[in-house]
C-alpha positions, 0 to 999 in steps of 0.5 A, spaced: 309 235 791 302 237 792 299 231 794 307 231 800 303 237 803 297 235 804 300 229 807 305 233 811 299 238 813 295 231 816 300 229 820 298 225 825 298 229 833 305 226 836 308 226 828 308 233 826 312 233 819 318 237 819 319 243 817 320 245 810 326 246 806 324 252 801 317 255 799 316 255 792 318 262 789 317 265 783 321 263 776 321 270 773 327 274 775 328 283 774 324 288 775 317 287 774 318 280 779 318 278 786 326 282 787 332 279 785 333 274 791 332 267 788 336 261 788 337 257 782 333 251 787 328 256 788 327 257 780 326 248 779 322 249 785 317 254 782 316 250 775 315 244 779 310 248 782 306 252 776 306 245 773 303 240 777 298 245 782 291 248 782 286 252 787 283 246 789 289 242 791 292 248 795 284 249 798 284 241 801 291 242 803 290 248 807 284 245 811 288 239 811 293 243 815 288 247 819 284 241 822 292 237 823 293 244 827 287 245 831 290 237 833 297 239 834 299 246 834 306 245 834 311 249 831 313 244 826 305 244 823 304 251 823 310 251 819 308 246 814 301 250 813 305 256 812 309 254 807 302 251 803 299 258 804 306 261 802 305 256 796 298 259 794 300 266 794 305 264 789 300 260 785 296 267 785 302 271 784 304 268 778 297 270 775 298 277 777 293 276 783 296 281 787 290 282 793 290 274 794 297 272 794 297 278 800 292 275 802 295 269 803 301 271 805 298 275 811 294 268 813 302 265 813 304 270 818 297 269 822 298 262 823 306 261 824 309 268 826 316 266 828 317 262 821 322 267 818 320 265 810 314 268 811 316 275 811 322 274 807 316 272 801 313 278 804 318 281 803 320 280 796 312 281 795 313 288 797 319 289 792 314 287 787 310 292 789 315 297 789 315 299 796 321 298 798 321 301 805 316 295 807 320 290 803 325 292 807 321 292 814 319 285 812 326 283 811 329 286 817 324 282 820 326 275 817 334 277 819 332 277 825 329 270 825 333 267 821 341 271 821 345 267 816 338 267 811 343 269 805 336 270 800 334 275 805 340 279 805 340 280 797 332 281 797 333 286 802 341 289 798 335 289 791 330 294 797 336 298 799 339 300 792 332 301 789 331 306 795 338 309 793 342 306 799 348 304 796 352 303 801 347 299 804 345 295 798 353 293 798 353 290 805 347 286 804 350 283 797 357 282 799 353 278 806 349 274 801 355 272 797 359 271 804 353 265 806 353 263 799 358 265 793 354 260 789 348 263 787 348 268 781 342 273 782 347 275 788 352 278 784 347 281 779 344 285 785 351 287 788 352 289 780 347 294 782 350 297 788 356 298 784 353 302 779 349 305 784 356 307 787 358 309 780 363 303 781 362 299 774 369 297 774 366 292 779 359 291 776 362 289 770 366 283 774 359 281 777 356 281 772 361 277 769 360 272 775 353 272 773 353 270 766 359 264 767 355 262 774 348 262 772 343 257 769 338 262 769 337 264 761 332 270 763 338 272 769 344 271 764 341 274 758 339 280 762 347 280 764 348 280 758 344 286 756 346 290 762 354 288 761 353 292 754 351 298 757 356 298 762 362 296 756 359 298 750 366 296 746 
């Protein structure tokens, strides 16, 4: 994985790297992790990053990316370098080195200010810090740049839920599921909105969907535990 990042950042001028597909988020799920918007693909990518990467390799990739950017300042090169900063931010984030993670996310914004994913990752970071109003602002920016990015709607649904704006949370969760009905985390976040609105029957239905489709044991266990509190019988 890191070899591909290094190669992409060092792409020759005139042959810029294609924009990255999905930045690698934290595989953990829950209240004390970066929000609840993770997809199953995100989690698999995060596990891969955690097993093969180290900070020295990130430093090399960033140096290569900055050289490539100086030679060919295209948007594709900017986004690829931003992806490396995001990946290193996750490296720090998983180790709870939050100031370093925030510094790298800020660098990603500076490098690629028109790249929606940097604001999505910032939104998740701020949610993790319980700064939900800041998270909403970040996610608003992400969605202004990529209007149909389903994970951002789900993450903002979580932000609104924590700010007790349950109608807005439900609207965003519905939007995320409408765009991608395969992600268990999206149904979990909608169950939170339903709980905030005191609609426990629909919350239970969403938790049952999480249990049915989730490939994440932690999320499944969390949904099962929540289900017991809503339907103790």
